[in-house]
TIKE-708339 format. One line per 10 residues: number of its first residue (from 1); for each residue x, y, z of C-alpha. Coordinates in pm, 1 decimal. Each point is the difference from the previous one (the first is absolute). Example, Ala and Ser with C-alpha at 12.3 -4.5 7.8 and 13.67 -1.06 7.14 Angstrom:
BEGIN
1 = 1230.0 -450.0 780.0; 137.0 344.0 -66.0 .
//
This chain:
BEGIN
1 = 1893.2 -339.0 -672.4; -121.0 -279.1 293.2; -325.0 -132.9 -146.1; 149.5 -2.6 -385.8; 230.6 -280.2 20.9; -251.5 -322.0 127.2; -226.5 177.1 -244.4; 248.3 -20.1 -305.9; 80.9 -326.6 130.3; -409.9 -87.0 87.8 .
11 = -187.0 136.0 -230.9; -45.6 30.1 -386.2; -132.4 309.6 -299.3; -336.8 9.1 36.2; -35.0 111.0 -337.9; 263.4 -277.1 -207.0; 26.3 -200.9 298.9; 385.4 -2.2 -43.5; 250.2 47.5 247.6; 45.6 328.7 216.6 .
21 = 319.4 142.7 34.5; 124.6 284.0 250.0; 197.4 266.2 -219.8; 128.2 383.6 128.4; -274.7 -114.7 289.2; -294.0 -55.7 -219.7; -171.3 -277.1 -75.9; 10.7 -117.0 -365.1; -173.1 -287.0 -185.4; 314.4 -168.0 -149.6 .
31 = -205.4 -30.1 -323.0; -252.0 306.7 -128.7; 127.4 156.3 226.6; -226.6 115.5 160.4; 61.5 203.3 329.4; -138.5 -19.4 385.8; 110.1 303.4 259.7; 12.7 5.0 411.0; -233.2 204.7 212.5; 81.9 9.1 335.6 .
41 = 272.5 -276.8 -92.3; -271.8 -171.6 -89.8; -50.0 -171.4 -377.8; -295.1 27.5 -231.0; -29.9 -310.3 -192.0; -340.9 93.2 -196.6; -75.8 -41.6 -364.1; 38.3 389.3 -33.3; 162.6 59.4 342.0; -43.6 410.4 -82.4 .
51 = -373.8 -43.1 2.9; -34.3 -135.3 264.5; 169.8 263.4 155.5; -216.5 220.9 -103.6; -302.7 -179.9 88.6; 132.6 14.2 376.3; 94.7 296.8 13.0; -358.2 148.6 -144.4; -144.7 -278.6 327.9; 190.9 200.9 196.5 .
61 = -56.1 369.3 -64.1; -406.6 -88.2 -37.2; 109.9 -168.0 356.3; 109.7 350.0 137.5; -304.5 155.4 -166.3; -230.3 -178.7 207.7; 180.6 -14.6 295.1; -4.4 411.8 -84.3; -374.4 -20.6 -83.7; -75.3 -173.3 362.5 .
71 = 192.1 310.4 192.7; -199.9 240.1 -159.3; -312.0 -138.5 69.6; 82.2 -94.2 327.1; 87.0 327.3 49.0; -315.4 171.8 -168.2; -161.8 -247.0 305.9; 224.2 122.5 247.3; -239.8 359.7 -62.9; -270.9 -110.3 48.8 .
81 = -217.9 188.0 310.5; -100.7 -234.6 308.2; 255.4 -337.9 13.1; 51.7 -184.6 336.3; 343.0 92.1 91.2; 122.9 -345.9 -23.4; -142.5 54.4 -349.5; 240.7 217.3 -100.2; 276.6 -129.4 169.5; -37.1 -300.4 -235.2 .
91 = -24.0 209.2 -322.4; 304.8 176.5 137.9; 216.5 -361.5 58.6; -104.9 -69.8 -340.9; 108.0 299.3 -176.5; 347.9 -61.8 131.9; 38.3 -396.5 -26.4; -129.3 56.1 -391.6; 228.1 280.1 -33.7; 250.4 -208.3 191.3 .
101 = -7.8 -304.4 -269.2; 13.9 209.0 -351.3; 360.8 90.9 159.3; 91.2 -330.0 82.1; -184.1 -149.2 -328.0; 213.1 270.3 -184.6; 395.8 -130.1 175.6; -121.4 -362.1 -92.1; -141.9 38.8 -376.2; 274.5 247.0 -39.0 .
111 = 193.2 -207.2 -280.6; -315.7 50.0 -224.6; -36.4 398.0 47.4; 393.1 78.1 -87.6; -2.0 -273.4 -264.8; -36.9 225.8 -354.9; -331.1 -142.2 -174.6; -71.7 171.0 -255.2; -373.5 108.3 -91.9; 12.6 -207.0 -372.1 .
121 = 85.1 -298.4 297.1; -230.2 108.1 294.7; -325.8 3.9 -238.2; 56.5 -289.1 -237.3; -301.4 -198.5 4.5; 171.3 -299.1 -108.6; 299.7 -258.1 139.1; 35.3 -244.6 297.1; -409.4 150.9 198.4; 44.7 -135.7 364.0 .
131 = -298.1 -117.8 131.7; -178.0 302.9 146.9; -129.1 -267.9 368.9; 409.0 132.6 2.4; -91.5 354.7 141.4; 365.6 181.7 226.0; -159.0 -38.6 286.6; -75.2 -396.6 -83.3; 107.0 -184.9 262.2; 84.0 261.7 222.5 .
141 = -205.7 -93.3 372.2; 224.9 -325.0 -82.5; 371.2 187.2 68.7; -124.9 123.5 266.1; -38.8 -329.4 104.0; 211.1 -165.6 -97.5; 240.9 237.9 176.5; -143.5 162.1 265.9; -300.0 -95.5 214.5; 40.1 -436.9 -154.9 .
151 = 218.8 -238.8 176.8; -262.8 -208.8 114.3; -96.0 -26.2 -376.3; 354.7 -13.1 -143.2; 25.8 -244.0 190.6; -288.8 -269.3 -67.3; 64.8 62.0 -395.9; 384.0 -75.6 75.8; -108.9 -301.5 218.9; -207.1 -121.4 -268.6 .
161 = 246.5 -20.7 -270.4; 266.7 -178.4 207.8; -268.0 -234.1 115.1; -57.9 -48.6 -427.5; 390.1 -53.9 -87.8; 65.9 -252.7 307.1; 335.2 -130.8 25.1; 95.3 225.1 -386.6; 175.1 315.2 180.3; 301.4 52.0 -202.3 .
171 = -160.9 166.8 -342.1; 169.4 148.6 -155.4; -90.8 294.7 -279.8; -311.3 79.1 124.4; -235.2 289.6 -303.3; -288.7 118.0 191.4; -290.6 79.0 -286.0; -278.5 280.6 169.3; 316.8 101.7 272.4; -275.4 297.3 78.1 .
181 = 127.8 128.2 377.2; 290.6 -270.2 24.5; -33.9 -102.6 352.9; -102.5 -358.3 -24.6; 361.5 -55.2 -329.7; 168.9 176.9 307.8; -88.4 -200.2 243.1; 66.8 -274.6 -188.4; 335.2 84.9 -148.7; 169.6 42.3 428.0 .
191 = -221.8 -360.4 142.4; 127.5 -137.6 -340.2; 328.4 -126.5 -166.0; -42.7 177.7 -284.8; 259.8 170.4 -286.8; -154.9 283.5 -182.8; -381.8 92.8 6.4; -100.2 239.7 -213.4; -351.0 119.1 54.5; -233.2 141.6 -336.6 .
201 = -358.3 202.3 -17.6; -130.6 268.2 -225.0; -12.6 290.9 281.3; 207.7 160.9 55.5; -55.0 251.1 370.0; -53.4 -351.4 190.2; 401.9 -78.9 -134.0; 156.4 326.7 66.7; -87.8 -33.3 284.5; 27.0 -351.3 115.3 .
211 = 365.1 25.3 -152.1; 115.4 390.6 284.0; -220.7 -280.0 307.0; 211.3 -309.3 -116.2; 324.5 257.6 -51.7; -10.8 26.7 412.4; -174.7 360.5 -94.8; -309.0 143.8 236.7; -355.0 103.3 -245.7; -330.5 142.1 197.2 .
221 = -298.0 -31.6 -180.2; -358.1 93.7 137.1; -195.9 -365.0 36.0; -397.5 269.8 -66.1; -210.2 -379.7 139.6; -336.8 2.6 -156.2; -161.9 -85.4 316.2; 196.7 173.3 228.4; 22.7 -95.9 363.8; -115.1 325.2 130.7 .
231 = 127.6 355.2 -65.0; 396.0 -17.2 44.6; -58.9 -314.9 -264.8; -144.9 190.5 -314.1; 384.5 53.7 -34.0; 213.2 -129.4 143.8; 431.8 63.1 -75.2; 179.4 -353.4 -98.9; 330.0 -39.3 34.2; 117.5 -236.4 -212.5 .
241 = 317.5 -131.3 35.5; 137.1 -374.8 -59.3; 176.7 -253.4 292.6; 370.1 41.3 -140.7; 135.0 120.1 -385.9; 67.3 -297.9 -214.2; 362.2 138.6 -180.0; 31.6 -305.0 -296.3; -222.1 -151.5 -219.0; -316.8 138.5 -23.1 .
251 = -106.9 135.7 -299.1; -272.1 140.6 -139.1; -125.6 32.9 -365.9; -309.4 207.1 -157.5; -158.0 -270.5 -259.0; -325.5 -187.3 -97.3; -82.9 -340.6 186.1; -246.9 -51.1 -284.3; 242.5 -79.9 -219.1; 324.0 -43.7 228.0 .
261 = 308.9 166.7 -207.0; 250.5 -263.5 168.0; 276.8 -258.8 -148.6; -154.1 -382.4 -73.1; 33.2 -189.3 366.7; 144.1 316.2 190.3; -67.9 -30.2 322.6; 21.3 -296.7 235.0; -352.1 106.2 191.9; -280.6 228.8 -106.1 .
271 = -241.4 173.8 258.3; -367.4 158.5 -105.1; -40.8 160.4 269.0; -429.1 151.6 -32.8; 28.8 -39.2 -379.1; -109.9 -280.0 -223.0; -410.7 174.4 124.4; 60.3 294.2 -102.3; 172.4 -37.8 -377.7; -154.9 91.0 -287.1 .
281 = 13.4 -341.4 -159.6; -61.6 -384.1 -13.1; 178.1 -203.5 318.2; 77.6 -225.1 -309.0; 172.3 120.8 -134.6; 200.0 225.5 275.7; 87.0 -251.9 169.0; 170.6 -175.6 -306.9; 183.8 306.4 -37.7; 159.6 -37.3 326.1 .
291 = 14.6 -351.1 -90.1; 274.2 190.8 -200.1; 219.0 179.3 229.6; 46.3 -205.3 272.4; 275.4 -322.3 -36.3; -79.4 -336.5 -14.3; 16.9 -98.1 285.1; -30.5 328.6 140.1; -375.3 80.3 264.1; -287.3 236.7 -19.9 .
301 = -149.4 141.9 302.3; -313.2 238.9 -100.9; -179.9 161.2 322.3; -298.2 109.3 -6.0; -385.2 42.0 -62.1; -284.8 -117.4 -289.3; -153.8 298.8 -40.7; -15.5 -16.8 -374.6; -175.7 312.5 -169.8; -16.3 -166.9 -360.4 .
311 = -339.4 36.1 -205.8; 15.0 -326.6 -115.7; -126.0 -226.6 318.8; 201.3 -256.3 -195.0; 349.0 100.9 76.2; -153.6 140.3 355.3; 253.1 -362.2 181.7; -139.5 -156.5 301.7; 279.1 -110.5 186.7; 30.6 -446.6 -132.0 .
321 = -19.3 226.4 -331.5; 306.9 172.2 23.2; 195.4 -262.1 163.7; -86.2 -237.4 -268.5; 137.1 308.8 -238.1; 345.3 22.4 175.0; -44.4 -325.4 -65.5; -44.2 10.6 -395.0; 294.4 267.0 13.0; 254.7 -191.8 54.5 .
331 = 15.9 0.1 402.5; -33.3 -283.9 249.5; -188.1 90.8 323.0; 198.9 -54.9 299.1; -215.8 177.2 310.0; -274.2 296.9 -14.6; -217.1 121.6 216.1; -341.1 223.2 47.2; -41.6 141.7 361.6; -119.0 282.9 116.2 .
341 = 273.3 371.6 30.1; -94.5 299.4 140.3; 93.6 303.0 -252.8; -15.3 347.4 54.3; -45.1 -4.7 342.4; 107.7 359.5 71.9; -57.9 117.8 427.6; -78.3 307.6 -155.4; -376.0 -162.6 -190.5; -306.7 -154.8 115.8 .
351 = 20.5 -210.7 -300.2; 117.9 -318.2 28.6; 148.0 -273.7 -300.6; 88.5 -373.2 -63.1; 51.7 -97.5 -283.7; 1.0 -444.0 -156.3; 315.7 41.5 -93.4; 118.6 -369.1 -272.5; 349.4 -2.7 74.5; 161.7 -316.1 -191.4 .
361 = 396.8 -114.8 -67.1; 44.7 -192.5 -355.3; 265.4 -104.2 -155.8; 95.4 -30.3 -332.7; 12.0 -307.6 -207.5; -30.8 74.0 -360.0; 27.8 296.0 -258.8; -369.4 102.1 -158.4; -68.0 140.1 -309.1; -65.4 437.3 38.0 .
371 = -257.5 194.9 -107.3; 0.2 97.3 -347.0; -10.2 408.8 14.8; 80.5 222.1 288.1; -218.0 89.2 212.0; -263.6 318.2 -92.0; -257.3 67.6 302.0; -106.9 286.5 -348.8; -197.0 -37.3 -255.7; 195.1 -27.6 -360.1 .
381 = -128.5 353.2 -27.2; 47.1 102.1 285.4; 367.5 15.6 -61.7; 10.0 19.0 -368.6; -193.3 387.5 -67.2; 24.9 -129.9 -396.4; -238.4 -289.8 58.6; -394.6 6.1 -34.6; -160.7 9.5 293.6; -291.6 -300.8 78.8 .
391 = -363.3 76.5 57.6; -25.6 -121.5 250.8; -367.8 -120.5 137.4; 125.3 145.7 312.8; 141.9 349.6 -162.0; -362.1 -22.4 -147.7; -136.3 21.8 334.6; 193.0 285.0 38.7; -64.1 193.3 -233.7; -375.7 -93.4 95.1 .
401 = 30.8 123.5 313.6; 172.7 308.1 -23.0; -194.5 161.1 -212.8; -315.4 -147.2 210.0; 154.8 244.5 335.7; 95.0 245.5 -302.5; -335.8 89.1 -85.3; -143.7 -15.8 414.2; 317.7 237.6 165.9; -129.0 261.8 -356.7 .
411 = -309.2 10.3 189.3; 114.8 95.1 317.6; 6.1 402.8 2.0; -40.8 136.6 299.0; -397.3 -1.8 -67.5; -162.8 -352.8 -56.7; -86.3 -188.9 316.5; 17.0 -397.9 2.1; -343.4 9.0 -114.5; 50.2 252.6 -316.6 .
421 = 340.3 -222.1 -103.0; -212.1 -308.4 30.2; -286.7 123.1 -265.9; 286.8 108.1 -237.9; 250.5 -305.7 59.3; -283.4 -160.8 -339.2; 336.9 -105.3 -82.5; 30.6 -307.7 294.3; -291.8 -134.9 -171.2; -216.0 -68.8 332.1 .
431 = -280.0 230.0 179.1; 108.4 240.2 179.6; -112.5 -84.9 317.7; 246.4 -306.9 -47.1; 267.9 250.0 -177.5; -24.8 140.6 329.9; 201.0 -251.2 167.4; 227.2 -34.4 -175.3; 93.4 358.0 -38.9; -5.2 -46.2 346.3 .
441 = 225.6 -278.2 23.5; 312.8 172.8 -308.9; -11.9 366.7 186.4; -4.5 -152.7 382.6; 322.5 -188.9 -83.3; 127.6 242.7 -143.9; -100.3 196.5 335.4; 170.3 -263.8 189.1; 356.0 44.5 -236.9; 22.5 328.5 143.4 .
451 = 2.2 -59.1 346.8; 227.1 -354.9 12.4; 357.2 158.4 73.2; 286.4 -25.2 -245.8; 177.4 -304.2 -44.3; 336.8 -108.6 -95.0 .
//
């Protein structure tokens, strides 16, 4: 198993941080004897790998169910009277495309589907919980861009990295955290003198597709633009392929970049593409973790936007603050740029984005203290079912809102008018003429939600 040797060389046990061994084609912890399985030749290096597999299988099952519902709805709409011929053509095209799309996704994700996990593992609500933001199809459009139509974008990204690194052409052992669809890592591996590249991500679909492409196989996938250019662009079958196969030195491991399970000073070069603003932890902790796994004198290259989503404004940092935190984490910024680059400029879409990307190359100059605990993006009581659930202000507010909505919807019996409901809704605590405005907003939102298309 070509990905196993590099994992045992560079990684450590997610549970106890001891070294890993390869025994009978299994990655085993030398201390606690935890076993980490392979799916599709890719090791699953999560604290609870079986739960992680079960969680992704559930996400796959949900995608398949939603895709089938979408197809059924399209077939119902296809039977409506008075449709334009072009509308019939469009609906037929979407039905065919979504049917084939489902088949291609099944092909890519088959290592998960074929693995026997057991009902208990699938439904157990514990273990290594994965972020909701990582759905099966998260960053699906990046596969289409990376390996089909995005040559110009890919080259622009690579040129920015080349400029940031300057004369540093020998990257040694390269770790790529949040590698996604892997095109940037692929281009860097081919362009620079890289002994070996280890790609790290939590999304198996992206890696299963990327591995097939890097091995020299073609993959056919459909793009469904949100704003298609014309009727033919509603669903476009793309032939995804790599410029050339990489036979050696390009590896994959499914693991958590928020708590990197790698040995101290594992990497000569660390790359974080489109990562630091989408993880759930404060980058002041995150960057210190990067320090630990980077060799003294090694380099960390960051590439991506700063679109922080945290609810706390104090940790949604500016460019200047981010660079200060890089220094605080034991790195010396050698170069940086903050320039606009094209992002997902599909030739089949009316919509195009520009992203202002922060790219820097920083040299590790000192060791720093590590965070005292591993990062958990969920509250402790969500991870341990024996802990008491605290009565927070948010929960109290939700209780009040849902109690009010329940009482309101109980008044909807198919006989009462809006005025009747307003007159009966004394629990709202406002006169009927004000209550009717509230009721219209609530029921109107419900009606609007029913009209919106499904989002996968």
